[in-house]
mmJSON file of the N, C-alpha and C atoms, coordinates in Angstrom:
{"data_MODEL":{"atom_site":{
"group_PDB":["ATOM","ATOM","ATOM","ATOM","ATOM","ATOM","ATOM","ATOM","ATOM","ATOM","ATOM","ATOM","ATOM","ATOM","ATOM","ATOM","ATOM","ATOM","ATOM","ATOM","ATOM","ATOM","ATOM","ATOM","ATOM","ATOM","ATOM","ATOM","ATOM","ATOM","ATOM","ATOM","ATOM","ATOM","ATOM","ATOM","ATOM","ATOM","ATOM","ATOM","ATOM","ATOM","ATOM","ATOM","ATOM","ATOM","ATOM","ATOM","ATOM","ATOM","ATOM","ATOM","ATOM","ATOM","ATOM","ATOM","ATOM","ATOM","ATOM","ATOM","ATOM","ATOM","ATOM","ATOM","ATOM","ATOM","ATOM","ATOM","ATOM","ATOM","ATOM","ATOM","ATOM","ATOM","ATOM","ATOM","ATOM","ATOM","ATOM","ATOM","ATOM","ATOM","ATOM","ATOM","ATOM","ATOM","ATOM","ATOM","ATOM","ATOM","ATOM","ATOM","ATOM","ATOM","ATOM","ATOM","ATOM","ATOM","ATOM","ATOM","ATOM","ATOM","ATOM","ATOM","ATOM","ATOM","ATOM","ATOM","ATOM","ATOM","ATOM","ATOM","ATOM","ATOM","ATOM","ATOM","ATOM","ATOM","ATOM","ATOM","ATOM","ATOM","ATOM","ATOM","ATOM","ATOM","ATOM","ATOM","ATOM","ATOM","ATOM","ATOM","ATOM","ATOM","ATOM","ATOM","ATOM","ATOM","ATOM","ATOM","ATOM","ATOM","ATOM","ATOM","ATOM","ATOM","ATOM","ATOM","ATOM","ATOM","ATOM","ATOM","ATOM","ATOM","ATOM","ATOM","ATOM","ATOM","ATOM","ATOM","ATOM","ATOM","ATOM","ATOM","ATOM","ATOM","ATOM","ATOM"],
"id":[1,2,3,4,5,6,7,8,9,10,11,12,13,14,15,16,17,18,19,20,21,22,23,24,25,26,27,28,29,30,31,32,33,34,35,36,37,38,39,40,41,42,43,44,45,46,47,48,49,50,51,52,53,54,55,56,57,58,59,60,61,62,63,64,65,66,67,68,69,70,71,72,73,74,75,76,77,78,79,80,81,82,83,84,85,86,87,88,89,90,91,92,93,94,95,96,97,98,99,100,101,102,103,104,105,106,107,108,109,110,111,112,113,114,115,116,117,118,119,120,121,122,123,124,125,126,127,128,129,130,131,132,133,134,135,136,137,138,139,140,141,142,143,144,145,146,147,148,149,150,151,152,153,154,155,156,157,158,159,160,161,162,163,164,165,166,167,168],
"type_symbol":["N","C","C","N","C","C","N","C","C","N","C","C","N","C","C","N","C","C","N","C","C","N","C","C","N","C","C","N","C","C","N","C","C","N","C","C","N","C","C","N","C","C","N","C","C","N","C","C","N","C","C","N","C","C","N","C","C","N","C","C","N","C","C","N","C","C","N","C","C","N","C","C","N","C","C","N","C","C","N","C","C","N","C","C","N","C","C","N","C","C","N","C","C","N","C","C","N","C","C","N","C","C","N","C","C","N","C","C","N","C","C","N","C","C","N","C","C","N","C","C","N","C","C","N","C","C","N","C","C","N","C","C","N","C","C","N","C","C","N","C","C","N","C","C","N","C","C","N","C","C","N","C","C","N","C","C","N","C","C","N","C","C","N","C","C","N","C","C"],
"label_atom_id":["N","CA","C","N","CA","C","N","CA","C","N","CA","C","N","CA","C","N","CA","C","N","CA","C","N","CA","C","N","CA","C","N","CA","C","N","CA","C","N","CA","C","N","CA","C","N","CA","C","N","CA","C","N","CA","C","N","CA","C","N","CA","C","N","CA","C","N","CA","C","N","CA","C","N","CA","C","N","CA","C","N","CA","C","N","CA","C","N","CA","C","N","CA","C","N","CA","C","N","CA","C","N","CA","C","N","CA","C","N","CA","C","N","CA","C","N","CA","C","N","CA","C","N","CA","C","N","CA","C","N","CA","C","N","CA","C","N","CA","C","N","CA","C","N","CA","C","N","CA","C","N","CA","C","N","CA","C","N","CA","C","N","CA","C","N","CA","C","N","CA","C","N","CA","C","N","CA","C","N","CA","C","N","CA","C","N","CA","C","N","CA","C","N","CA","C"],
"label_alt_id":[null,null,null,null,null,null,null,null,null,null,null,null,null,null,null,null,null,null,null,null,null,null,null,null,null,null,null,null,null,null,null,null,null,null,null,null,null,null,null,null,null,null,null,null,null,null,null,null,null,null,null,null,null,null,null,null,null,null,null,null,null,null,null,null,null,null,null,null,null,null,null,null,null,null,null,null,null,null,null,null,null,null,null,null,null,null,null,null,null,null,null,null,null,null,null,null,null,null,null,null,null,null,null,null,null,null,null,null,null,null,null,null,null,null,null,null,null,null,null,null,null,null,null,null,null,null,null,null,null,null,null,null,null,null,null,null,null,null,null,null,null,null,null,null,null,null,null,null,null,null,null,null,null,null,null,null,null,null,null,null,null,null,null,null,null,null,null,null],
"label_comp_id":["UNK","UNK","UNK","UNK","UNK","UNK","UNK","UNK","UNK","UNK","UNK","UNK","UNK","UNK","UNK","UNK","UNK","UNK","UNK","UNK","UNK","UNK","UNK","UNK","UNK","UNK","UNK","UNK","UNK","UNK","UNK","UNK","UNK","UNK","UNK","UNK","UNK","UNK","UNK","UNK","UNK","UNK","UNK","UNK","UNK","UNK","UNK","UNK","UNK","UNK","UNK","UNK","UNK","UNK","UNK","UNK","UNK","UNK","UNK","UNK","UNK","UNK","UNK","UNK","UNK","UNK","UNK","UNK","UNK","UNK","UNK","UNK","UNK","UNK","UNK","UNK","UNK","UNK","UNK","UNK","UNK","UNK","UNK","UNK","UNK","UNK","UNK","UNK","UNK","UNK","UNK","UNK","UNK","UNK","UNK","UNK","UNK","UNK","UNK","UNK","UNK","UNK","UNK","UNK","UNK","UNK","UNK","UNK","UNK","UNK","UNK","UNK","UNK","UNK","UNK","UNK","UNK","UNK","UNK","UNK","UNK","UNK","UNK","UNK","UNK","UNK","UNK","UNK","UNK","UNK","UNK","UNK","UNK","UNK","UNK","UNK","UNK","UNK","UNK","UNK","UNK","UNK","UNK","UNK","UNK","UNK","UNK","UNK","UNK","UNK","UNK","UNK","UNK","UNK","UNK","UNK","UNK","UNK","UNK","UNK","UNK","UNK","UNK","UNK","UNK","UNK","UNK","UNK"],
"label_asym_id":["A","A","A","A","A","A","A","A","A","A","A","A","A","A","A","A","A","A","A","A","A","A","A","A","A","A","A","A","A","A","A","A","A","A","A","A","A","A","A","A","A","A","A","A","A","A","A","A","A","A","A","A","A","A","A","A","A","A","A","A","A","A","A","A","A","A","A","A","A","A","A","A","A","A","A","A","A","A","A","A","A","A","A","A","A","A","A","A","A","A","A","A","A","A","A","A","A","A","A","A","A","A","A","A","A","A","A","A","A","A","A","A","A","A","A","A","A","A","A","A","A","A","A","A","A","A","A","A","A","A","A","A","A","A","A","A","A","A","A","A","A","A","A","A","A","A","A","A","A","A","A","A","A","A","A","A","A","A","A","A","A","A","A","A","A","A","A","A"],
"label_entity_id":["1","1","1","1","1","1","1","1","1","1","1","1","1","1","1","1","1","1","1","1","1","1","1","1","1","1","1","1","1","1","1","1","1","1","1","1","1","1","1","1","1","1","1","1","1","1","1","1","1","1","1","1","1","1","1","1","1","1","1","1","1","1","1","1","1","1","1","1","1","1","1","1","1","1","1","1","1","1","1","1","1","1","1","1","1","1","1","1","1","1","1","1","1","1","1","1","1","1","1","1","1","1","1","1","1","1","1","1","1","1","1","1","1","1","1","1","1","1","1","1","1","1","1","1","1","1","1","1","1","1","1","1","1","1","1","1","1","1","1","1","1","1","1","1","1","1","1","1","1","1","1","1","1","1","1","1","1","1","1","1","1","1","1","1","1","1","1","1"],
"label_seq_id":[1,1,1,2,2,2,3,3,3,4,4,4,5,5,5,6,6,6,7,7,7,8,8,8,9,9,9,10,10,10,11,11,11,12,12,12,13,13,13,14,14,14,15,15,15,16,16,16,17,17,17,18,18,18,19,19,19,20,20,20,21,21,21,22,22,22,23,23,23,24,24,24,25,25,25,26,26,26,27,27,27,28,28,28,29,29,29,30,30,30,31,31,31,32,32,32,33,33,33,34,34,34,35,35,35,36,36,36,37,37,37,38,38,38,39,39,39,40,40,40,41,41,41,42,42,42,43,43,43,44,44,44,45,45,45,46,46,46,47,47,47,48,48,48,49,49,49,50,50,50,51,51,51,52,52,52,53,53,53,54,54,54,55,55,55,56,56,56],
"pdbx_PDB_ins_code":[null,null,null,null,null,null,null,null,null,null,null,null,null,null,null,null,null,null,null,null,null,null,null,null,null,null,null,null,null,null,null,null,null,null,null,null,null,null,null,null,null,null,null,null,null,null,null,null,null,null,null,null,null,null,null,null,null,null,null,null,null,null,null,null,null,null,null,null,null,null,null,null,null,null,null,null,null,null,null,null,null,null,null,null,null,null,null,null,null,null,null,null,null,null,null,null,null,null,null,null,null,null,null,null,null,null,null,null,null,null,null,null,null,null,null,null,null,null,null,null,null,null,null,null,null,null,null,null,null,null,null,null,null,null,null,null,null,null,null,null,null,null,null,null,null,null,null,null,null,null,null,null,null,null,null,null,null,null,null,null,null,null,null,null,null,null,null,null],
"Cartn_x":[44.778,45.974,45.56,46.303,46.068,47.299,47.093,48.205,48.816,50.118,50.766,50.975,50.61,50.701,49.372,48.284,46.999,45.937,46.162,45.204,44.127,44.161,43.175,43.219,42.054,41.986,42.213,43.096,43.491,43.496,43.4,43.542,44.961,45.13,46.429,47.504,47.107,48.098,48.312,47.839,47.967,49.431,49.769,51.117,51.183,50.03,49.934,48.646,48.668,47.466,46.607,45.298,44.388,44.082,44.333,44.054,45.263,46.435,47.593,48.705,48.635,49.638,50.892,50.918,52.072,52.354,53.616,54.004,54.342,54.098,54.404,55.432,56.353,57.355,56.662,57.012,56.424,56.893,55.993,56.336,57.011,58.077,58.744,57.822,57.904,57.054,57.821,58.955,59.73,59.033,59.099,58.469,59.212,58.522,59.188,60.246,61.241,62.316,61.756,62.287,61.808,62.117,61.227,61.385,62.579,63.321,64.447,63.908,64.624,64.186,64.304,63.435,63.454,64.723,65.042,66.206,66.09,64.899,64.699,64.99,64.505,64.764,66.258,66.938,68.383,69.129,68.739,69.402,69.127,67.886,67.553,68.406,68.604,69.423,70.863,71.417,72.807,72.951,72.026,72.104,71.909,71.019,70.781,72.019,72.772,73.98,75.049,75.184,76.188,75.864,74.577,74.187,74.454,74.199,74.445,75.935,76.805,78.247,78.745,78.174,78.592,78.134,76.941,76.41,76.958,77.52,77.94,79.297],
"Cartn_y":[100.749,99.936,98.514,97.545,96.143,95.55,94.632,93.902,93.027,93.096,92.284,90.847,90.514,89.129,88.4,89.022,88.315,88.972,90.203,90.871,91.667,91.759,92.517,93.989,94.58,96.013,96.8,97.812,98.59,100.076,100.933,102.371,102.693,103.779,104.144,104.363,104.768,105.048,103.884,102.687,101.522,101.15,100.81,100.354,98.839,98.199,96.746,96.286,95.061,94.445,93.969,94.234,93.823,92.331,91.688,90.261,89.417,89.689,88.804,89.421,90.731,91.369,91.821,91.688,92.111,93.589,93.929,95.338,95.939,97.235,97.967,99.026,99.232,100.292,101.635,102.607,103.933,104.525,105.135,105.742,107.076,107.357,108.656,109.781,110.908,112.042,113.096,112.713,113.663,113.889,115.089,115.351,114.616,114.273,113.586,114.47,113.844,114.584,115.306,116.491,117.198,116.394,116.497,115.748,116.275,115.364,115.759,116.257,117.173,117.596,116.427,116.388,115.294,115.363,114.266,114.207,115.259,115.418,116.403,117.819,118.147,119.467,119.69,118.643,118.779,118.975,118.237,118.391,119.769,120.217,121.559,122.607,122.46,123.399,123.399,122.207,122.128,122.65,122.296,122.765,124.283,124.792,126.234,126.994,126.458,127.102,127.133,126.057,126.024,127.038,127.157,128.125,129.546,129.81,131.138,131.48,130.514,130.739,130.996,130.273,130.446,131.808,132.254,133.508,134.699,134.478,135.575,136.023],
"Cartn_z":[131.872,131.822,132.169,131.621,131.928,132.579,133.5,134.095,133.017,132.869,131.839,132.267,133.506,133.961,133.807,134.298,134.289,133.421,132.942,132.061,132.775,134.095,134.869,134.469,134.244,133.926,135.208,135.127,136.3,135.974,137.006,136.754,136.294,135.577,135.002,136.054,137.265,138.297,139.271,138.911,139.806,140.01,141.248,141.565,141.654,141.904,142.002,141.344,140.847,140.303,141.466,141.395,142.462,142.401,141.257,141.128,141.507,140.907,141.107,141.948,142.227,143.066,142.338,141.006,140.225,140.469,140.735,140.912,139.563,139.438,138.212,138.527,137.622,137.782,137.617,138.444,138.251,136.919,136.232,134.943,135.185,134.438,134.603,134.13,134.808,134.456,133.66,133.094,132.3,130.961,130.437,129.135,128.028,126.964,125.857,125.204,124.632,123.969,122.741,122.435,121.244,119.987,119.024,117.783,116.992,116.392,115.551,114.218,113.586,112.253,111.283,110.302,109.336,108.485,107.845,106.972,105.872,105.317,104.259,104.76,105.968,106.525,106.764,107.26,107.492,106.178,105.134,103.838,103.246,103.377,102.885,103.578,104.883,105.635,105.152,104.922,104.467,103.044,102.169,100.784,100.723,101.536,101.563,102.013,102.969,103.461,102.383,101.603,100.547,99.47,99.102,98.095,98.577,99.854,100.406,100.358,100.649,100.643,99.219,98.233,96.84,96.301,96.705,96.217,96.982,98.155,99.025,98.79],
"occupancy":[1.0,1.0,1.0,1.0,1.0,1.0,1.0,1.0,1.0,1.0,1.0,1.0,1.0,1.0,1.0,1.0,1.0,1.0,1.0,1.0,1.0,1.0,1.0,1.0,1.0,1.0,1.0,1.0,1.0,1.0,1.0,1.0,1.0,1.0,1.0,1.0,1.0,1.0,1.0,1.0,1.0,1.0,1.0,1.0,1.0,1.0,1.0,1.0,1.0,1.0,1.0,1.0,1.0,1.0,1.0,1.0,1.0,1.0,1.0,1.0,1.0,1.0,1.0,1.0,1.0,1.0,1.0,1.0,1.0,1.0,1.0,1.0,1.0,1.0,1.0,1.0,1.0,1.0,1.0,1.0,1.0,1.0,1.0,1.0,1.0,1.0,1.0,1.0,1.0,1.0,1.0,1.0,1.0,1.0,1.0,1.0,1.0,1.0,1.0,1.0,1.0,1.0,1.0,1.0,1.0,1.0,1.0,1.0,1.0,1.0,1.0,1.0,1.0,1.0,1.0,1.0,1.0,1.0,1.0,1.0,1.0,1.0,1.0,1.0,1.0,1.0,1.0,1.0,1.0,1.0,1.0,1.0,1.0,1.0,1.0,1.0,1.0,1.0,1.0,1.0,1.0,1.0,1.0,1.0,1.0,1.0,1.0,1.0,1.0,1.0,1.0,1.0,1.0,1.0,1.0,1.0,1.0,1.0,1.0,1.0,1.0,1.0,1.0,1.0,1.0,1.0,1.0,1.0],
"B_iso_or_equiv":[0.0,0.0,0.0,0.0,0.0,0.0,0.0,0.0,0.0,0.0,0.0,0.0,0.0,0.0,0.0,0.0,0.0,0.0,0.0,0.0,0.0,0.0,0.0,0.0,0.0,0.0,0.0,0.0,0.0,0.0,0.0,0.0,0.0,0.0,0.0,0.0,0.0,0.0,0.0,0.0,0.0,0.0,0.0,0.0,0.0,0.0,0.0,0.0,0.0,0.0,0.0,0.0,0.0,0.0,0.0,0.0,0.0,0.0,0.0,0.0,0.0,0.0,0.0,0.0,0.0,0.0,0.0,0.0,0.0,0.0,0.0,0.0,0.0,0.0,0.0,0.0,0.0,0.0,0.0,0.0,0.0,0.0,0.0,0.0,0.0,0.0,0.0,0.0,0.0,0.0,0.0,0.0,0.0,0.0,0.0,0.0,0.0,0.0,0.0,0.0,0.0,0.0,0.0,0.0,0.0,0.0,0.0,0.0,0.0,0.0,0.0,0.0,0.0,0.0,0.0,0.0,0.0,0.0,0.0,0.0,0.0,0.0,0.0,0.0,0.0,0.0,0.0,0.0,0.0,0.0,0.0,0.0,0.0,0.0,0.0,0.0,0.0,0.0,0.0,0.0,0.0,0.0,0.0,0.0,0.0,0.0,0.0,0.0,0.0,0.0,0.0,0.0,0.0,0.0,0.0,0.0,0.0,0.0,0.0,0.0,0.0,0.0,0.0,0.0,0.0,0.0,0.0,0.0],
"pdbx_formal_charge":[null,null,null,null,null,null,null,null,null,null,null,null,null,null,null,null,null,null,null,null,null,null,null,null,null,null,null,null,null,null,null,null,null,null,null,null,null,null,null,null,null,null,null,null,null,null,null,null,null,null,null,null,null,null,null,null,null,null,null,null,null,null,null,null,null,null,null,null,null,null,null,null,null,null,null,null,null,null,null,null,null,null,null,null,null,null,null,null,null,null,null,null,null,null,null,null,null,null,null,null,null,null,null,null,null,null,null,null,null,null,null,null,null,null,null,null,null,null,null,null,null,null,null,null,null,null,null,null,null,null,null,null,null,null,null,null,null,null,null,null,null,null,null,null,null,null,null,null,null,null,null,null,null,null,null,null,null,null,null,null,null,null,null,null,null,null,null,null],
"auth_seq_id":[1,1,1,2,2,2,3,3,3,4,4,4,5,5,5,6,6,6,7,7,7,8,8,8,9,9,9,10,10,10,11,11,11,12,12,12,13,13,13,14,14,14,15,15,15,16,16,16,17,17,17,18,18,18,19,19,19,20,20,20,21,21,21,22,22,22,23,23,23,24,24,24,25,25,25,26,26,26,27,27,27,28,28,28,29,29,29,30,30,30,31,31,31,32,32,32,33,33,33,34,34,34,35,35,35,36,36,36,37,37,37,38,38,38,39,39,39,40,40,40,41,41,41,42,42,42,43,43,43,44,44,44,45,45,45,46,46,46,47,47,47,48,48,48,49,49,49,50,50,50,51,51,51,52,52,52,53,53,53,54,54,54,55,55,55,56,56,56],
"auth_comp_id":["UNK","UNK","UNK","UNK","UNK","UNK","UNK","UNK","UNK","UNK","UNK","UNK","UNK","UNK","UNK","UNK","UNK","UNK","UNK","UNK","UNK","UNK","UNK","UNK","UNK","UNK","UNK","UNK","UNK","UNK","UNK","UNK","UNK","UNK","UNK","UNK","UNK","UNK","UNK","UNK","UNK","UNK","UNK","UNK","UNK","UNK","UNK","UNK","UNK","UNK","UNK","UNK","UNK","UNK","UNK","UNK","UNK","UNK","UNK","UNK","UNK","UNK","UNK","UNK","UNK","UNK","UNK","UNK","UNK","UNK","UNK","UNK","UNK","UNK","UNK","UNK","UNK","UNK","UNK","UNK","UNK","UNK","UNK","UNK","UNK","UNK","UNK","UNK","UNK","UNK","UNK","UNK","UNK","UNK","UNK","UNK","UNK","UNK","UNK","UNK","UNK","UNK","UNK","UNK","UNK","UNK","UNK","UNK","UNK","UNK","UNK","UNK","UNK","UNK","UNK","UNK","UNK","UNK","UNK","UNK","UNK","UNK","UNK","UNK","UNK","UNK","UNK","UNK","UNK","UNK","UNK","UNK","UNK","UNK","UNK","UNK","UNK","UNK","UNK","UNK","UNK","UNK","UNK","UNK","UNK","UNK","UNK","UNK","UNK","UNK","UNK","UNK","UNK","UNK","UNK","UNK","UNK","UNK","UNK","UNK","UNK","UNK","UNK","UNK","UNK","UNK","UNK","UNK"],
"auth_asym_id":["A","A","A","A","A","A","A","A","A","A","A","A","A","A","A","A","A","A","A","A","A","A","A","A","A","A","A","A","A","A","A","A","A","A","A","A","A","A","A","A","A","A","A","A","A","A","A","A","A","A","A","A","A","A","A","A","A","A","A","A","A","A","A","A","A","A","A","A","A","A","A","A","A","A","A","A","A","A","A","A","A","A","A","A","A","A","A","A","A","A","A","A","A","A","A","A","A","A","A","A","A","A","A","A","A","A","A","A","A","A","A","A","A","A","A","A","A","A","A","A","A","A","A","A","A","A","A","A","A","A","A","A","A","A","A","A","A","A","A","A","A","A","A","A","A","A","A","A","A","A","A","A","A","A","A","A","A","A","A","A","A","A","A","A","A","A","A","A"],
"auth_atom_id":["N","CA","C","N","CA","C","N","CA","C","N","CA","C","N","CA","C","N","CA","C","N","CA","C","N","CA","C","N","CA","C","N","CA","C","N","CA","C","N","CA","C","N","CA","C","N","CA","C","N","CA","C","N","CA","C","N","CA","C","N","CA","C","N","CA","C","N","CA","C","N","CA","C","N","CA","C","N","CA","C","N","CA","C","N","CA","C","N","CA","C","N","CA","C","N","CA","C","N","CA","C","N","CA","C","N","CA","C","N","CA","C","N","CA","C","N","CA","C","N","CA","C","N","CA","C","N","CA","C","N","CA","C","N","CA","C","N","CA","C","N","CA","C","N","CA","C","N","CA","C","N","CA","C","N","CA","C","N","CA","C","N","CA","C","N","CA","C","N","CA","C","N","CA","C","N","CA","C","N","CA","C","N","CA","C","N","CA","C","N","CA","C","N","CA","C"],
"pdbx_PDB_model_num":[1,1,1,1,1,1,1,1,1,1,1,1,1,1,1,1,1,1,1,1,1,1,1,1,1,1,1,1,1,1,1,1,1,1,1,1,1,1,1,1,1,1,1,1,1,1,1,1,1,1,1,1,1,1,1,1,1,1,1,1,1,1,1,1,1,1,1,1,1,1,1,1,1,1,1,1,1,1,1,1,1,1,1,1,1,1,1,1,1,1,1,1,1,1,1,1,1,1,1,1,1,1,1,1,1,1,1,1,1,1,1,1,1,1,1,1,1,1,1,1,1,1,1,1,1,1,1,1,1,1,1,1,1,1,1,1,1,1,1,1,1,1,1,1,1,1,1,1,1,1,1,1,1,1,1,1,1,1,1,1,1,1,1,1,1,1,1,1]
}}}
């Protein structure tokens, strides 16, 4: 990681810059949100449901 104030290279878990003293916000440790299905997948799902209703 680099300090966004002075450019000093720092460890990823640094809370302060060793050169200029800039504080860094702690990064959240929550897992990333699950990916949304693509538009094509959503359209395929909707079109598939309509065909099933017409054939059923």
